[in-house]
C-alpha positions, 0 to 999 in steps of 0.5 A: 655543749662541746660544739659551743665550747669549740665555737668560742674556742675558734672566736678567740684563736682567729684574731687575725684578718676578716675575723677581727672585723667581725668581732668588732662588728659583732660584740661578744654579747652577741656571741653569748646569745648565739650560744644560748640559742644553740643551747636551746636547740638541744634543750626541751620546750621547758628549758627553753622558757627558763633560758628566755627568761634568763636572756631577758635578765642578761640583757636588762643587766647589760642595759643597767651597766651601760647606764651605770658606765655612761651616767655617774648618778652622783652629785649634779653640781659635780657633773655640770662642768663636764656637761658644758663641754 
């Protein structure tokens, strides 16, 4: 657990130079997934299955949040003008 926290702190500190390019290429969600994978390496097989379930739930929630941001899902008549642009 301490190793994972150190990795997150190093990402936050090194915002200058090539690390910023890496952060732009790789969103923070990927960093979270890599953290979860490192946790999986240390835990037992039973924990790995639960962590995989949590990863699938997190990815599904992120997909739903992206759709909520992109699409209002409200009145179609109100959004017609925005669609014509």
